PyMOL Python script that loads the backbone (N, CA, C, O; Angstrom):
from pymol import cmd

cmd.read_pdbstr("""\
ATOM      1  N   TRP A   1     -13.504   3.934  -9.805  1.00  0.00           N
ATOM      2  CA  TRP A   1     -12.245   3.994  -9.124  1.00  0.00           C
ATOM      3  C   TRP A   1     -12.247   2.952  -8.011  1.00  0.00           C
ATOM      4  O   TRP A   1     -13.205   2.879  -7.242  1.00  0.00           O
ATOM      5  N   MET A   2     -11.229   2.173  -7.914  1.00  0.00           N
ATOM      6  CA  MET A   2     -11.145   1.052  -6.944  1.00  0.00           C
ATOM      7  C   MET A   2      -9.740   1.000  -6.431  1.00  0.00           C
ATOM      8  O   MET A   2      -8.819   1.341  -7.173  1.00  0.00           O
ATOM      9  N   PHE A   3      -9.521   0.600  -5.224  1.00  0.00           N
ATOM     10  CA  PHE A   3      -8.142   0.371  -4.756  1.00  0.00           C
ATOM     11  C   PHE A   3      -8.061  -0.958  -4.035  1.00  0.00           C
ATOM     12  O   PHE A   3      -9.065  -1.530  -3.610  1.00  0.00           O
ATOM     13  N   LYS A   4      -6.842  -1.424  -3.913  1.00  0.00           N
ATOM     14  CA  LYS A   4      -6.622  -2.694  -3.268  1.00  0.00           C
ATOM     15  C   LYS A   4      -5.315  -2.447  -2.366  1.00  0.00           C
ATOM     16  O   LYS A   4      -4.276  -2.008  -2.859  1.00  0.00           O
ATOM     17  N   SER A   5      -5.446  -2.753  -1.056  1.00  0.00           N
ATOM     18  CA  SER A   5      -4.253  -2.625  -0.264  1.00  0.00           C
ATOM     19  C   SER A   5      -3.770  -4.008   0.183  1.00  0.00           C
ATOM     20  O   SER A   5      -4.556  -4.897   0.511  1.00  0.00           O
ATOM     21  N   GLU A   6      -2.457  -4.143   0.182  1.00  0.00           N
ATOM     22  CA  GLU A   6      -1.856  -5.455   0.551  1.00  0.00           C
ATOM     23  C   GLU A   6      -0.734  -5.273   1.599  1.00  0.00           C
ATOM     24  O   GLU A   6       0.026  -4.307   1.532  1.00  0.00           O
ATOM     25  N   CYS A   7      -0.640  -6.167   2.524  1.00  0.00           N
ATOM     26  CA  CYS A   7       0.409  -6.196   3.475  1.00  0.00           C
ATOM     27  C   CYS A   7       1.248  -7.438   3.204  1.00  0.00           C
ATOM     28  O   CYS A   7       0.723  -8.551   3.180  1.00  0.00           O
ATOM     29  N   HIS A   8       2.575  -7.248   2.997  1.00  0.00           N
ATOM     30  CA  HIS A   8       3.508  -8.361   2.780  1.00  0.00           C
ATOM     31  C   HIS A   8       4.415  -8.457   4.020  1.00  0.00           C
ATOM     32  O   HIS A   8       5.169  -7.534   4.326  1.00  0.00           O
ATOM     33  N   PHE A   9       4.323  -9.584   4.714  1.00  0.00           N
ATOM     34  CA  PHE A   9       5.105  -9.810   5.935  1.00  0.00           C
ATOM     35  C   PHE A   9       6.278 -10.643   5.559  1.00  0.00           C
ATOM     36  O   PHE A   9       6.141 -11.721   4.982  1.00  0.00           O
ATOM     37  N   ILE A  10       7.463 -10.129   5.897  1.00  0.00           N
ATOM     38  CA  ILE A  10       8.703 -10.868   5.570  1.00  0.00           C
ATOM     39  C   ILE A  10       9.349 -10.994   7.073  1.00  0.00           C
ATOM     40  O   ILE A  10       9.678  -9.994   7.711  1.00  0.00           O
ATOM     41  N   ASN A  11       9.485 -12.244   7.536  1.00  0.00           N
ATOM     42  CA  ASN A  11      10.117 -12.495   8.791  1.00  0.00           C
ATOM     43  C   ASN A  11       9.217 -11.884   9.935  1.00  0.00           C
ATOM     44  O   ASN A  11       9.696 -11.107  10.761  1.00  0.00           O
ATOM     45  N   GLY A  12       7.924 -12.260   9.948  1.00  0.00           N
ATOM     46  CA  GLY A  12       7.009 -11.755  10.896  1.00  0.00           C
ATOM     47  C   GLY A  12       6.751 -10.279  10.724  1.00  0.00           C
ATOM     48  O   GLY A  12       6.546  -9.847   9.589  1.00  0.00           O
ATOM     49  N   THR A  13       6.748  -9.500  11.734  1.00  0.00           N
ATOM     50  CA  THR A  13       6.554  -8.008  11.591  1.00  0.00           C
ATOM     51  C   THR A  13       7.854  -7.287  11.501  1.00  0.00           C
ATOM     52  O   THR A  13       7.885  -6.056  11.480  1.00  0.00           O
ATOM     53  N   GLU A  14       8.978  -8.058  11.444  1.00  0.00           N
ATOM     54  CA  GLU A  14      10.246  -7.374  11.386  1.00  0.00           C
ATOM     55  C   GLU A  14      10.396  -6.465  10.107  1.00  0.00           C
ATOM     56  O   GLU A  14      10.869  -5.329  10.158  1.00  0.00           O
ATOM     57  N   LYS A  15       9.966  -7.049   8.997  1.00  0.00           N
ATOM     58  CA  LYS A  15      10.019  -6.361   7.649  1.00  0.00           C
ATOM     59  C   LYS A  15       8.607  -6.466   7.104  1.00  0.00           C
ATOM     60  O   LYS A  15       8.122  -7.558   6.807  1.00  0.00           O
ATOM     61  N   VAL A  16       7.940  -5.297   6.973  1.00  0.00           N
ATOM     62  CA  VAL A  16       6.618  -5.228   6.432  1.00  0.00           C
ATOM     63  C   VAL A  16       6.560  -4.296   5.195  1.00  0.00           C
ATOM     64  O   VAL A  16       7.055  -3.169   5.216  1.00  0.00           O
ATOM     65  N   ARG A  17       5.960  -4.798   4.162  1.00  0.00           N
ATOM     66  CA  ARG A  17       5.795  -3.975   2.935  1.00  0.00           C
ATOM     67  C   ARG A  17       4.276  -3.701   2.733  1.00  0.00           C
ATOM     68  O   ARG A  17       3.455  -4.618   2.697  1.00  0.00           O
ATOM     69  N   TYR A  18       3.960  -2.431   2.609  1.00  0.00           N
ATOM     70  CA  TYR A  18       2.567  -2.064   2.379  1.00  0.00           C
ATOM     71  C   TYR A  18       2.413  -1.519   0.960  1.00  0.00           C
ATOM     72  O   TYR A  18       3.153  -0.619   0.562  1.00  0.00           O
ATOM     73  N   VAL A  19       1.483  -2.041   0.212  1.00  0.00           N
ATOM     74  CA  VAL A  19       1.295  -1.648  -1.170  1.00  0.00           C
ATOM     75  C   VAL A  19      -0.276  -1.353  -1.310  1.00  0.00           C
ATOM     76  O   VAL A  19      -1.151  -2.102  -0.875  1.00  0.00           O
ATOM     77  N   VAL A  20      -0.498  -0.126  -1.996  1.00  0.00           N
ATOM     78  CA  VAL A  20      -1.851   0.236  -2.343  1.00  0.00           C
ATOM     79  C   VAL A  20      -1.875   0.404  -3.832  1.00  0.00           C
ATOM     80  O   VAL A  20      -1.095   1.169  -4.400  1.00  0.00           O
ATOM     81  N   ARG A  21      -2.795  -0.332  -4.480  1.00  0.00           N
ATOM     82  CA  ARG A  21      -2.913  -0.278  -5.975  1.00  0.00           C
ATOM     83  C   ARG A  21      -4.167   0.379  -6.280  1.00  0.00           C
ATOM     84  O   ARG A  21      -5.182  -0.037  -5.721  1.00  0.00           O
ATOM     85  N   ASN A  22      -4.240   1.414  -7.144  1.00  0.00           N
ATOM     86  CA  ASN A  22      -5.441   2.169  -7.510  1.00  0.00           C
ATOM     87  C   ASN A  22      -5.763   1.811  -9.005  1.00  0.00           C
ATOM     88  O   ASN A  22      -4.922   1.835  -9.903  1.00  0.00           O
ATOM     89  N   PHE A  23      -7.026   1.490  -9.155  1.00  0.00           N
ATOM     90  CA  PHE A  23      -7.518   1.030 -10.491  1.00  0.00           C
ATOM     91  C   PHE A  23      -8.626   1.969 -10.988  1.00  0.00           C
ATOM     92  O   PHE A  23      -9.352   2.584 -10.207  1.00  0.00           O
ATOM     93  N   TYR A  24      -8.722   2.052 -12.298  1.00  0.00           N
ATOM     94  CA  TYR A  24      -9.914   2.715 -12.934  1.00  0.00           C
ATOM     95  C   TYR A  24     -10.206   1.919 -14.172  1.00  0.00           C
ATOM     96  O   TYR A  24      -9.325   1.724 -15.009  1.00  0.00           O
ATOM     97  N   ASN A  25     -11.444   1.447 -14.308  1.00  0.00           N
ATOM     98  CA  ASN A  25     -11.849   0.644 -15.482  1.00  0.00           C
ATOM     99  C   ASN A  25     -10.951  -0.567 -15.611  1.00  0.00           C
ATOM    100  O   ASN A  25     -10.582  -0.929 -16.728  1.00  0.00           O
ATOM    101  N   GLY A  26     -10.573  -1.227 -14.485  1.00  0.00           N
ATOM    102  CA  GLY A  26      -9.783  -2.409 -14.543  1.00  0.00           C
ATOM    103  C   GLY A  26      -8.328  -2.257 -14.783  1.00  0.00           C
ATOM    104  O   GLY A  26      -7.574  -3.230 -14.755  1.00  0.00           O
ATOM    105  N   GLU A  27      -7.902  -0.990 -15.031  1.00  0.00           N
ATOM    106  CA  GLU A  27      -6.438  -0.726 -15.301  1.00  0.00           C
ATOM    107  C   GLU A  27      -5.786  -0.091 -14.123  1.00  0.00           C
ATOM    108  O   GLU A  27      -6.308   0.871 -13.559  1.00  0.00           O
ATOM    109  N   GLU A  28      -4.618  -0.626 -13.725  1.00  0.00           N
ATOM    110  CA  GLU A  28      -3.927  -0.065 -12.622  1.00  0.00           C
ATOM    111  C   GLU A  28      -3.271   1.308 -13.038  1.00  0.00           C
ATOM    112  O   GLU A  28      -2.477   1.363 -13.978  1.00  0.00           O
ATOM    113  N   LEU A  29      -3.613   2.348 -12.343  1.00  0.00           N
ATOM    114  CA  LEU A  29      -3.073   3.700 -12.697  1.00  0.00           C
ATOM    115  C   LEU A  29      -1.970   4.184 -11.777  1.00  0.00           C
ATOM    116  O   LEU A  29      -0.985   4.773 -12.223  1.00  0.00           O
ATOM    117  N   VAL A  30      -2.149   3.923 -10.452  1.00  0.00           N
ATOM    118  CA  VAL A  30      -1.196   4.502  -9.476  1.00  0.00           C
ATOM    119  C   VAL A  30      -0.964   3.442  -8.451  1.00  0.00           C
ATOM    120  O   VAL A  30      -1.857   2.667  -8.110  1.00  0.00           O
ATOM    121  N   ARG A  31       0.269   3.418  -7.954  1.00  0.00           N
ATOM    122  CA  ARG A  31       0.562   2.470  -6.891  1.00  0.00           C
ATOM    123  C   ARG A  31       1.468   3.165  -5.846  1.00  0.00           C
ATOM    124  O   ARG A  31       2.385   3.920  -6.168  1.00  0.00           O
ATOM    125  N   TYR A  32       1.134   2.846  -4.536  1.00  0.00           N
ATOM    126  CA  TYR A  32       1.963   3.252  -3.425  1.00  0.00           C
ATOM    127  C   TYR A  32       2.660   2.051  -2.865  1.00  0.00           C
ATOM    128  O   TYR A  32       2.028   1.032  -2.590  1.00  0.00           O
ATOM    129  N   ASP A  33       3.961   2.155  -2.690  1.00  0.00           N
ATOM    130  CA  ASP A  33       4.742   1.071  -2.143  1.00  0.00           C
ATOM    131  C   ASP A  33       5.522   1.622  -0.999  1.00  0.00           C
ATOM    132  O   ASP A  33       6.246   2.597  -1.200  1.00  0.00           O
ATOM    133  N   SER A  34       5.436   1.068   0.217  1.00  0.00           N
ATOM    134  CA  SER A  34       6.111   1.596   1.353  1.00  0.00           C
ATOM    135  C   SER A  34       7.593   1.459   1.235  1.00  0.00           C
ATOM    136  O   SER A  34       8.301   2.229   1.884  1.00  0.00           O
ATOM    137  N   ASP A  35       8.141   0.527   0.445  1.00  0.00           N
ATOM    138  CA  ASP A  35       9.560   0.406   0.192  1.00  0.00           C
ATOM    139  C   ASP A  35      10.064   1.631  -0.650  1.00  0.00           C
ATOM    140  O   ASP A  35      11.185   2.099  -0.451  1.00  0.00           O
ATOM    141  N   VAL A  36       9.224   2.132  -1.581  1.00  0.00           N
ATOM    142  CA  VAL A  36       9.539   3.313  -2.344  1.00  0.00           C
ATOM    143  C   VAL A  36       9.285   4.574  -1.513  1.00  0.00           C
ATOM    144  O   VAL A  36      10.139   5.460  -1.490  1.00  0.00           O
ATOM    145  N   GLY A  37       8.171   4.681  -0.849  1.00  0.00           N
ATOM    146  CA  GLY A  37       7.823   5.779   0.022  1.00  0.00           C
ATOM    147  C   GLY A  37       7.023   6.857  -0.665  1.00  0.00           C
ATOM    148  O   GLY A  37       6.844   7.955  -0.140  1.00  0.00           O
ATOM    149  N   ARG A  38       6.557   6.535  -1.821  1.00  0.00           N
ATOM    150  CA  ARG A  38       5.800   7.593  -2.568  1.00  0.00           C
ATOM    151  C   ARG A  38       4.946   6.856  -3.612  1.00  0.00           C
ATOM    152  O   ARG A  38       5.123   5.662  -3.855  1.00  0.00           O
ATOM    153  N   TYR A  39       3.993   7.624  -4.234  1.00  0.00           N
ATOM    154  CA  TYR A  39       3.175   7.049  -5.288  1.00  0.00           C
ATOM    155  C   TYR A  39       3.938   7.040  -6.570  1.00  0.00           C
ATOM    156  O   TYR A  39       4.779   7.906  -6.810  1.00  0.00           O
ATOM    157  N   VAL A  40       3.649   6.057  -7.407  1.00  0.00           N
ATOM    158  CA  VAL A  40       4.217   5.878  -8.711  1.00  0.00           C
ATOM    159  C   VAL A  40       3.102   5.770  -9.743  1.00  0.00           C
ATOM    160  O   VAL A  40       2.226   4.918  -9.596  1.00  0.00           O
ATOM    161  N   GLY A  41       3.100   6.578 -10.753  1.00  0.00           N
ATOM    162  CA  GLY A  41       2.142   6.537 -11.821  1.00  0.00           C
ATOM    163  C   GLY A  41       2.527   5.471 -12.833  1.00  0.00           C
ATOM    164  O   GLY A  41       3.688   5.372 -13.231  1.00  0.00           O
ATOM    165  N   LEU A  42       1.568   4.688 -13.240  1.00  0.00           N
ATOM    166  CA  LEU A  42       1.832   3.569 -14.161  1.00  0.00           C
ATOM    167  C   LEU A  42       1.290   3.894 -15.547  1.00  0.00           C
ATOM    168  O   LEU A  42       1.585   3.172 -16.500  1.00  0.00           O
ATOM    169  N   THR A  43       0.531   4.924 -15.683  1.00  0.00           N
ATOM    170  CA  THR A  43      -0.030   5.383 -16.956  1.00  0.00           C
ATOM    171  C   THR A  43       0.292   6.933 -17.048  1.00  0.00           C
ATOM    172  O   THR A  43       0.747   7.523 -16.069  1.00  0.00           O
ATOM    173  N   PRO A  44       0.053   7.554 -18.210  1.00  0.00           N
ATOM    174  CA  PRO A  44       0.226   8.987 -18.256  1.00  0.00           C
ATOM    175  C   PRO A  44      -0.692   9.703 -17.282  1.00  0.00           C
ATOM    176  O   PRO A  44      -0.244  10.617 -16.589  1.00  0.00           O
ATOM    177  N   PHE A  45      -1.984   9.318 -17.202  1.00  0.00           N
ATOM    178  CA  PHE A  45      -2.864   9.950 -16.270  1.00  0.00           C
ATOM    179  C   PHE A  45      -2.426   9.643 -14.818  1.00  0.00           C
ATOM    180  O   PHE A  45      -2.430  10.528 -13.963  1.00  0.00           O
ATOM    181  N   GLY A  46      -2.064   8.424 -14.566  1.00  0.00           N
ATOM    182  CA  GLY A  46      -1.639   7.928 -13.318  1.00  0.00           C
ATOM    183  C   GLY A  46      -0.396   8.747 -12.766  1.00  0.00           C
ATOM    184  O   GLY A  46      -0.242   8.935 -11.560  1.00  0.00           O
ATOM    185  N   GLU A  47       0.484   9.223 -13.740  1.00  0.00           N
ATOM    186  CA  GLU A  47       1.585  10.035 -13.340  1.00  0.00           C
ATOM    187  C   GLU A  47       1.193  11.376 -12.842  1.00  0.00           C
ATOM    188  O   GLU A  47       1.843  11.942 -11.964  1.00  0.00           O
ATOM    189  N   LYS A  48       0.108  11.905 -13.406  1.00  0.00           N
ATOM    190  CA  LYS A  48      -0.455  13.236 -12.947  1.00  0.00           C
ATOM    191  C   LYS A  48      -1.013  13.066 -11.592  1.00  0.00           C
ATOM    192  O   LYS A  48      -0.790  13.893 -10.708  1.00  0.00           O
ATOM    193  N   VAL A  49      -1.770  11.957 -11.399  1.00  0.00           N
ATOM    194  CA  VAL A  49      -2.405  11.737 -10.100  1.00  0.00           C
ATOM    195  C   VAL A  49      -1.307  11.534  -9.018  1.00  0.00           C
ATOM    196  O   VAL A  49      -1.408  12.084  -7.921  1.00  0.00           O
ATOM    197  N   ALA A  50      -0.261  10.740  -9.340  1.00  0.00           N
ATOM    198  CA  ALA A  50       0.807  10.470  -8.390  1.00  0.00           C
ATOM    199  C   ALA A  50       1.582  11.765  -8.069  1.00  0.00           C
ATOM    200  O   ALA A  50       2.004  11.949  -6.927  1.00  0.00           O
ATOM    201  N   LEU A  51       1.772  12.641  -9.024  1.00  0.00           N
ATOM    202  CA  LEU A  51       2.395  13.911  -8.748  1.00  0.00           C
ATOM    203  C   LEU A  51       1.619  14.748  -7.829  1.00  0.00           C
ATOM    204  O   LEU A  51       2.191  15.413  -6.965  1.00  0.00           O
ATOM    205  N   ASN A  52       0.330  14.751  -7.972  1.00  0.00           N
ATOM    206  CA  ASN A  52      -0.575  15.472  -7.114  1.00  0.00           C
ATOM    207  C   ASN A  52      -0.588  14.889  -5.670  1.00  0.00           C
ATOM    208  O   ASN A  52      -0.565  15.649  -4.702  1.00  0.00           O
ATOM    209  N   TRP A  53      -0.624  13.571  -5.533  1.00  0.00           N
ATOM    210  CA  TRP A  53      -0.701  12.951  -4.221  1.00  0.00           C
ATOM    211  C   TRP A  53       0.692  13.069  -3.502  1.00  0.00           C
ATOM    212  O   TRP A  53       0.772  13.244  -2.287  1.00  0.00           O
ATOM    213  N   ASN A  54       1.771  12.963  -4.318  1.00  0.00           N
ATOM    214  CA  ASN A  54       3.101  13.071  -3.737  1.00  0.00           C
ATOM    215  C   ASN A  54       3.395  14.476  -3.230  1.00  0.00           C
ATOM    216  O   ASN A  54       4.276  14.676  -2.394  1.00  0.00           O
ATOM    217  N   SER A  55       2.640  15.452  -3.749  1.00  0.00           N
ATOM    218  CA  SER A  55       2.910  16.849  -3.342  1.00  0.00           C
ATOM    219  C   SER A  55       2.143  17.181  -2.034  1.00  0.00           C
ATOM    220  O   SER A  55       2.305  18.274  -1.493  1.00  0.00           O
ATOM    221  N   ASP A  56       1.317  16.251  -1.531  1.00  0.00           N
ATOM    222  CA  ASP A  56       0.593  16.427  -0.283  1.00  0.00           C
ATOM    223  C   ASP A  56       1.302  15.705   0.906  1.00  0.00           C
ATOM    224  O   ASP A  56       1.222  14.480   0.992  1.00  0.00           O
ATOM    225  N   PRO A  57       1.951  16.393   1.767  1.00  0.00           N
ATOM    226  CA  PRO A  57       2.688  15.765   2.878  1.00  0.00           C
ATOM    227  C   PRO A  57       1.749  14.993   3.783  1.00  0.00           C
ATOM    228  O   PRO A  57       2.159  13.967   4.324  1.00  0.00           O
ATOM    229  N   ALA A  58       0.512  15.428   3.979  1.00  0.00           N
ATOM    230  CA  ALA A  58      -0.380  14.693   4.899  1.00  0.00           C
ATOM    231  C   ALA A  58      -0.758  13.348   4.293  1.00  0.00           C
ATOM    232  O   ALA A  58      -0.824  12.351   5.011  1.00  0.00           O
ATOM    233  N   GLU A  59      -1.008  13.298   2.983  1.00  0.00           N
ATOM    234  CA  GLU A  59      -1.286  12.036   2.300  1.00  0.00           C
ATOM    235  C   GLU A  59      -0.112  11.038   2.433  1.00  0.00           C
ATOM    236  O   GLU A  59      -0.308   9.867   2.758  1.00  0.00           O
ATOM    237  N   LEU A  60       1.063  11.520   2.182  1.00  0.00           N
ATOM    238  CA  LEU A  60       2.204  10.600   2.286  1.00  0.00           C
ATOM    239  C   LEU A  60       2.431  10.117   3.675  1.00  0.00           C
ATOM    240  O   LEU A  60       2.781   8.953   3.866  1.00  0.00           O
ATOM    241  N   GLU A  61       2.244  10.980   4.687  1.00  0.00           N
ATOM    242  CA  GLU A  61       2.417  10.606   6.114  1.00  0.00           C
ATOM    243  C   GLU A  61       1.322   9.606   6.459  1.00  0.00           C
ATOM    244  O   GLU A  61       1.615   8.658   7.188  1.00  0.00           O
ATOM    245  N   HIS A  62       0.086   9.742   5.996  1.00  0.00           N
ATOM    246  CA  HIS A  62      -0.979   8.828   6.168  1.00  0.00           C
ATOM    247  C   HIS A  62      -0.594   7.383   5.644  1.00  0.00           C
ATOM    248  O   HIS A  62      -0.816   6.378   6.320  1.00  0.00           O
ATOM    249  N   ARG A  63      -0.059   7.351   4.516  1.00  0.00           N
ATOM    250  CA  ARG A  63       0.384   6.059   3.895  1.00  0.00           C
ATOM    251  C   ARG A  63       1.537   5.457   4.666  1.00  0.00           C
ATOM    252  O   ARG A  63       1.561   4.246   4.889  1.00  0.00           O
ATOM    253  N   ARG A  64       2.494   6.269   5.080  1.00  0.00           N
ATOM    254  CA  ARG A  64       3.625   5.762   5.821  1.00  0.00           C
ATOM    255  C   ARG A  64       3.184   5.156   7.109  1.00  0.00           C
ATOM    256  O   ARG A  64       3.683   4.106   7.513  1.00  0.00           O
ATOM    257  N   ALA A  65       2.197   5.840   7.803  1.00  0.00           N
ATOM    258  CA  ALA A  65       1.758   5.383   9.108  1.00  0.00           C
ATOM    259  C   ALA A  65       0.931   4.053   8.944  1.00  0.00           C
ATOM    260  O   ALA A  65       0.826   3.279   9.895  1.00  0.00           O
ATOM    261  N   ALA A  66       0.367   3.809   7.768  1.00  0.00           N
ATOM    262  CA  ALA A  66      -0.451   2.608   7.561  1.00  0.00           C
ATOM    263  C   ALA A  66       0.330   1.312   7.690  1.00  0.00           C
ATOM    264  O   ALA A  66      -0.261   0.261   7.938  1.00  0.00           O
ATOM    265  N   VAL A  67       1.612   1.363   7.532  1.00  0.00           N
ATOM    266  CA  VAL A  67       2.457   0.147   7.779  1.00  0.00           C
ATOM    267  C   VAL A  67       2.199  -0.324   9.204  1.00  0.00           C
ATOM    268  O   VAL A  67       2.092  -1.527   9.443  1.00  0.00           O
ATOM    269  N   ASN A  68       2.098   0.580  10.131  1.00  0.00           N
ATOM    270  CA  ASN A  68       1.855   0.210  11.546  1.00  0.00           C
ATOM    271  C   ASN A  68       0.429   0.071  11.804  1.00  0.00           C
ATOM    272  O   ASN A  68       0.032  -0.933  12.395  1.00  0.00           O
ATOM    273  N   THR A  69      -0.401   0.995  11.414  1.00  0.00           N
ATOM    274  CA  THR A  69      -1.783   0.987  11.793  1.00  0.00           C
ATOM    275  C   THR A  69      -2.626  -0.115  11.082  1.00  0.00           C
ATOM    276  O   THR A  69      -3.539  -0.698  11.669  1.00  0.00           O
ATOM    277  N   VAL A  70      -2.286  -0.365   9.823  1.00  0.00           N
ATOM    278  CA  VAL A  70      -3.047  -1.393   9.072  1.00  0.00           C
ATOM    279  C   VAL A  70      -2.347  -2.736   9.157  1.00  0.00           C
ATOM    280  O   VAL A  70      -2.964  -3.729   9.540  1.00  0.00           O
ATOM    281  N   CYS A  71      -1.078  -2.785   8.810  1.00  0.00           N
ATOM    282  CA  CYS A  71      -0.391  -4.130   8.676  1.00  0.00           C
ATOM    283  C   CYS A  71       0.000  -4.699  10.036  1.00  0.00           C
ATOM    284  O   CYS A  71      -0.473  -5.764  10.432  1.00  0.00           O
ATOM    285  N   ARG A  72       0.865  -3.983  10.746  1.00  0.00           N
ATOM    286  CA  ARG A  72       1.417  -4.552  11.972  1.00  0.00           C
ATOM    287  C   ARG A  72       0.265  -4.724  13.002  1.00  0.00           C
ATOM    288  O   ARG A  72       0.260  -5.679  13.780  1.00  0.00           O
ATOM    289  N   ASN A  73      -0.674  -3.816  12.991  1.00  0.00           N
ATOM    290  CA  ASN A  73      -1.768  -3.849  13.951  1.00  0.00           C
ATOM    291  C   ASN A  73      -2.610  -5.155  13.690  1.00  0.00           C
ATOM    292  O   ASN A  73      -3.058  -5.793  14.643  1.00  0.00           O
ATOM    293  N   ASN A  74      -2.803  -5.511  12.490  1.00  0.00           N
ATOM    294  CA  ASN A  74      -3.647  -6.660  12.175  1.00  0.00           C
ATOM    295  C   ASN A  74      -2.875  -7.969  12.033  1.00  0.00           C
ATOM    296  O   ASN A  74      -3.509  -8.995  11.785  1.00  0.00           O
ATOM    297  N   TYR A  75      -1.620  -8.001  12.167  1.00  0.00           N
ATOM    298  CA  TYR A  75      -0.837  -9.188  12.018  1.00  0.00           C
ATOM    299  C   TYR A  75      -1.197 -10.269  12.974  1.00  0.00           C
ATOM    300  O   TYR A  75      -1.276 -11.434  12.583  1.00  0.00           O
ATOM    301  N   GLU A  76      -1.424  -9.925  14.242  1.00  0.00           N
ATOM    302  CA  GLU A  76      -1.745 -10.964  15.238  1.00  0.00           C
ATOM    303  C   GLU A  76      -3.101 -11.612  14.876  1.00  0.00           C
ATOM    304  O   GLU A  76      -3.242 -12.823  15.045  1.00  0.00           O
ATOM    305  N   ALA A  77      -4.047 -10.892  14.413  1.00  0.00           N
ATOM    306  CA  ALA A  77      -5.385 -11.325  14.088  1.00  0.00           C
ATOM    307  C   ALA A  77      -5.367 -12.285  12.891  1.00  0.00           C
ATOM    308  O   ALA A  77      -6.040 -13.315  12.850  1.00  0.00           O
ATOM    309  N   SER A  78      -4.540 -11.865  11.915  1.00  0.00           N
ATOM    310  CA  SER A  78      -4.531 -12.695  10.650  1.00  0.00           C
ATOM    311  C   SER A  78      -3.533 -13.868  10.590  1.00  0.00           C
ATOM    312  O   SER A  78      -3.647 -14.740   9.729  1.00  0.00           O
ATOM    313  N   THR A  79      -2.579 -13.879  11.489  1.00  0.00           N
ATOM    314  CA  THR A  79      -1.562 -14.983  11.499  1.00  0.00           C
ATOM    315  C   THR A  79      -2.163 -16.341  11.631  1.00  0.00           C
ATOM    316  O   THR A  79      -1.804 -17.209  10.836  1.00  0.00           O
ATOM    317  N   PRO A  80      -3.030 -16.609  12.542  1.00  0.00           N
ATOM    318  CA  PRO A  80      -3.607 -18.003  12.657  1.00  0.00           C
ATOM    319  C   PRO A  80      -4.277 -18.443  11.360  1.00  0.00           C
ATOM    320  O   PRO A  80      -4.133 -19.592  10.943  1.00  0.00           O
ATOM    321  N   PHE A  81      -4.975 -17.575  10.752  1.00  0.00           N
ATOM    322  CA  PHE A  81      -5.679 -17.884   9.472  1.00  0.00           C
ATOM    323  C   PHE A  81      -4.643 -18.139   8.431  1.00  0.00           C
ATOM    324  O   PHE A  81      -4.736 -19.142   7.724  1.00  0.00           O
ATOM    325  N   LEU A  82      -3.671 -17.304   8.292  1.00  0.00           N
ATOM    326  CA  LEU A  82      -2.679 -17.430   7.242  1.00  0.00           C
ATOM    327  C   LEU A  82      -1.860 -18.700   7.438  1.00  0.00           C
ATOM    328  O   LEU A  82      -1.554 -19.371   6.453  1.00  0.00           O
ATOM    329  N   VAL A  83      -1.501 -19.052   8.637  1.00  0.00           N
ATOM    330  CA  VAL A  83      -0.728 -20.268   8.894  1.00  0.00           C
ATOM    331  C   VAL A  83      -1.535 -21.466   8.622  1.00  0.00           C
ATOM    332  O   VAL A  83      -0.986 -22.449   8.126  1.00  0.00           O
ATOM    333  N   GLU A  84      -2.882 -21.472   8.922  1.00  0.00           N
ATOM    334  CA  GLU A  84      -3.728 -22.617   8.640  1.00  0.00           C
ATOM    335  C   GLU A  84      -3.879 -22.866   7.160  1.00  0.00           C
ATOM    336  O   GLU A  84      -3.966 -24.011   6.715  1.00  0.00           O
ATOM    337  N   ARG A  85      -3.910 -21.782   6.393  1.00  0.00           N
ATOM    338  CA  ARG A  85      -4.184 -21.884   4.974  1.00  0.00           C
ATOM    339  C   ARG A  85      -2.976 -22.333   4.223  1.00  0.00           C
ATOM    340  O   ARG A  85      -3.132 -22.686   3.054  1.00  0.00           O
ATOM    341  N   ARG A  86      -1.801 -22.360   4.758  1.00  0.00           N
ATOM    342  CA  ARG A  86      -0.603 -22.794   3.970  1.00  0.00           C
ATOM    343  C   ARG A  86      -0.708 -24.161   3.548  1.00  0.00           C
ATOM    344  O   ARG A  86       0.195 -24.675   2.889  1.00  0.00           O
TER     345      ARG A  86
END
""", "prot")
cmd.dss("prot")
cmd.show_as("cartoon", "prot")
cmd.util.cbc("prot")
cmd.orient("prot")
């Protein structure tokens, strides 16, 4: 089981999109997208996992808060690197 989280900054920190992608055996099963606000299953098994995670209010609140704690909080540190790499 592996996951990858991504922060997409549109217009600085004014619009931030947080995406968490969950994989098993190289196949993406479940995805959380802050624009959607819940987990989405991409396979039959992933739909069951998403249903379970979406029924947990603490898990959803944790993911919603990550937009600020993970993305916006680290924007200042990553901006010089991102701008230099363009």
